[in-house]
C-alpha positions as CSV (number, residue, x, y, z in Angstrom):
1,M,0.0,0.1,-0.2
2,L,2.8,2.5,0.9
3,D,4.1,1.9,-3.0
4,M,0.5,2.6,-4.2
5,G,0.3,6.2,-3.7
6,G,0.7,9.6,-1.9
7,V,0.5,13.3,-1.7
8,A,4.2,14.1,-2.9
9,D,4.6,13.8,-6.8
10,T,6.7,10.9,-6.6
11,D,6.8,8.0,-9.3
12,Y,5.1,5.0,-7.0
13,R,5.8,1.5,-8.5
14,L,2.2,0.1,-7.8
15,D,0.5,3.2,-8.7
16,E,-1.7,1.3,-11.5
17,L,-2.5,-1.4,-8.7
18,F,-4.2,1.3,-6.4
19,E,-6.3,2.3,-9.4
20,E,-7.5,-1.5,-10.0
21,K,-7.5,-3.0,-6.4
22,W,-8.1,-0.3,-3.9
23,K,-9.9,2.3,-5.6
24,A,-12.6,-0.3,-6.9
25,V,-13.3,-1.6,-3.6
26,L,-13.5,1.7,-2.0
27,D,-15.8,2.6,-4.9
28,S,-18.1,-0.2,-4.4
29,H,-18.5,0.8,-0.9
30,M,-19.0,4.5,-1.3
31,T,-21.9,3.2,-3.7
32,V,-23.4,0.9,-1.3
33,L,-23.3,3.9,1.4
34,Q,-24.8,6.3,-1.1
35,N,-27.6,3.9,-1.7
36,S,-27.9,3.3,2.2
37,L,-28.2,6.9,2.8
38,K,-30.9,7.5,0.1
39,E,-33.2,4.9,1.8
40,V,-32.8,6.7,5.2
41,C,-32.7,10.4,4.0
42,D,-36.4,10.7,3.7
43,G,-37.5,9.4,7.2
44,G,-34.7,11.3,8.4
45,I,-36.7,14.7,6.9
46,D,-39.7,13.3,8.4
47,I,-38.2,13.2,12.0
48,M,-37.0,16.6,11.9
49,A,-40.1,17.9,10.5
50,R,-42.0,16.1,13.3
51,E,-39.7,18.0,15.8
52,F,-40.2,21.3,14.1
53,M,-43.9,20.8,14.2
54,K,-43.9,20.1,17.6
55,T,-41.6,23.1,18.8
56,A,-42.7,25.3,16.3
57,L,-45.0,28.6,17.4
58,P,-48.4,28.2,15.8
59,P,-48.7,30.5,12.8
60,M,-50.1,34.1,13.1
61,L,-53.0,33.9,11.1
62,T,-54.2,36.9,9.1
63,D,-57.9,38.4,9.4
64,E,-58.9,36.8,6.0
65,E,-57.2,33.3,7.1
66,K,-59.0,33.4,10.6
67,N,-62.5,34.2,8.8
68,L,-62.0,31.5,6.1
69,S,-61.1,29.0,8.5
70,V,-62.8,26.9,11.6
71,L,-61.8,29.9,13.7
72,G,-63.9,32.3,11.9
73,S,-66.7,30.0,10.9
74,R,-68.0,29.1,14.3
75,P,-69.6,25.9,13.0
76,D,-72.9,24.8,15.0
77,I,-71.3,21.4,16.4
78,L,-73.7,21.2,19.4
79,H,-76.6,21.3,17.2
80,G,-75.6,19.0,14.5
81,K,-75.0,21.4,11.7
82,P,-71.6,20.5,10.1
83,M,-69.8,22.6,7.6
84,V,-71.2,21.8,4.1
85,F,-68.6,20.9,1.4
86,R,-70.1,21.1,-2.2
87,P,-68.2,20.1,-5.7
88,G,-68.1,24.0,-6.2
89,T,-66.5,24.6,-2.8
90,K,-62.8,25.7,-3.2
91,V,-60.3,24.9,-0.3
92,K,-56.5,25.4,0.3
93,L,-54.2,24.9,2.9
94,I,-53.7,27.7,5.6
95,R,-50.0,27.5,5.2
96,R,-47.3,25.4,3.6
97,H,-45.5,24.6,6.5
98,A,-48.3,24.2,9.0
99,Q,-48.6,20.5,8.7
100,R,-47.1,17.4,7.1
101,L,-47.8,13.9,6.2
102,I,-45.9,11.2,7.6
103,F,-46.2,7.6,7.0
104,E,-45.9,4.9,9.8
105,N,-45.9,2.0,7.3
106,E,-47.8,1.5,4.1
107,D,-51.1,1.4,5.7
108,D,-50.8,4.1,8.2
109,C,-50.3,7.7,8.0
110,Y,-51.0,10.8,9.9
111,I,-50.9,14.3,9.7
112,V,-48.3,16.1,12.4
113,H,-49.4,20.1,12.6
114,R,-48.7,23.2,14.6
115,M,-51.9,25.1,14.6
116,A,-52.9,23.9,18.2
117,N,-49.4,24.5,19.7
118,S,-49.1,26.7,22.7
119,R,-47.2,30.1,22.1
120,V,-45.0,29.2,25.3
121,Y,-43.5,26.2,24.8
122,E,-43.9,23.8,27.6
123,G,-42.9,20.5,26.3
124,R,-46.6,19.7,25.0
125,P,-47.1,16.5,23.0
126,E,-47.3,16.8,19.3
127,Q,-50.4,17.6,17.9
128,N,-51.4,15.0,15.4
129,F,-54.1,13.0,13.9
130,E,-54.7,9.8,11.8
131,L,-55.5,10.2,8.1
132,P,-56.9,7.5,6.4
133,T,-54.8,6.2,3.4
134,E,-57.9,6.9,1.1
135,F,-57.4,10.8,1.7
136,V,-53.6,10.8,0.9
137,S,-54.1,11.6,-2.8
138,G,-56.4,14.3,-2.1
139,F,-54.0,15.9,0.7
140,N,-51.3,15.6,-1.8
141,T,-53.2,17.5,-4.2
142,L,-54.0,20.3,-1.6
143,S,-50.4,20.4,-0.8
144,A,-49.1,20.4,-4.8
145,S,-51.7,23.4,-5.7
146,Y,-50.7,25.9,-2.5
147,P,-51.2,28.5,-2.4
148,E,-53.8,28.3,-5.1
149,W,-57.3,27.4,-4.4
150,T,-58.6,23.9,-5.0
151,S,-62.1,23.3,-6.3
152,L,-63.4,19.9,-4.5
153,S,-64.3,18.6,-8.2
154,E,-60.8,18.8,-9.0
155,M,-60.0,16.4,-6.5
156,P,-58.3,12.8,-7.8
157,N,-60.8,10.5,-9.3
158,D,-59.8,7.9,-6.9
159,M,-61.5,9.6,-4.1
160,S,-65.4,9.6,-4.2
161,G,-67.4,12.4,-3.2
162,E,-68.3,11.5,0.2
163,E,-64.4,10.7,0.8
164,V,-63.6,13.9,-0.4
165,Q,-66.2,15.4,2.3
166,E,-65.0,13.6,4.9
167,M,-61.5,14.5,4.0
168,C,-62.3,18.4,4.3
169,H,-64.3,18.0,7.5
170,L,-61.1,16.4,9.0
171,L,-58.8,19.1,8.0
172,F,-61.1,22.0,8.6
173,Y,-61.8,21.0,12.0
174,H,-58.3,20.6,12.5
175,G,-57.5,24.3,11.4
176,L,-55.6,23.3,8.1
177,I,-57.6,24.4,5.5
178,M,-59.3,27.3,4.4
179,V,-62.8,27.5,2.6
180,Q,-63.6,29.9,0.1
181,Q,-67.3,30.6,-0.8
182,L,-68.8,29.5,2.6
183,P,-72.4,28.2,2.8
184,D,-74.9,30.6,3.7
185,R,-75.5,30.0,7.3
186,V,-71.7,30.3,7.9
187,K,-71.3,33.7,6.0
188,R,-74.1,34.9,8.2
189,N,-72.4,34.1,11.3
190,V,-69.0,36.0,10.0
191,V,-70.7,38.8,9.0
192,R,-72.7,39.2,12.2
193,R,-69.8,38.6,14.0
194,N,-67.9,41.1,12.1
195,S,-70.8,43.9,12.7
196,I,-70.6,43.2,16.3
197,N,-66.8,43.9,16.7
198,E,-67.2,46.9,14.9
């Protein structure tokens, strides 16, 4: 090995052997290492994202974001009047990095988010909820279209209308999406509340 190479500009006797023996083995090990890193890189990024979501402040929402989200709609859950999502309703994620889709395995996934985080860090648990795998394509559509609005009629074909409704309810009541063209009942509540505040 000492005759295979070095920093000094010297004529090493076994220089050619270095290329064919040592470097070939080193290259194969580096290829294996590179492939291994590719396999764990995505999981590592998800771990970092989960930690970020746990420790980050909740986003400071604008008045428009509040009014078009669950915070401003004041849905009447006690009297059984949930938000109605129609095919023409447009939705979008409230913020790009307020939530992240995490897979435990191929059959189980959940969304971790920071919308309900405390403004004072007290070691609170991670804010998350399970997302049925049937909703993944719809969530990905919303993520890909951000910051644009997406009509519910534009959701992927592999989702039924009922699944789109369920996904929107789940995301809406966790504060992750905004709704444009709110149903009349909700519009009245928002207008009435705004007039009271003035």
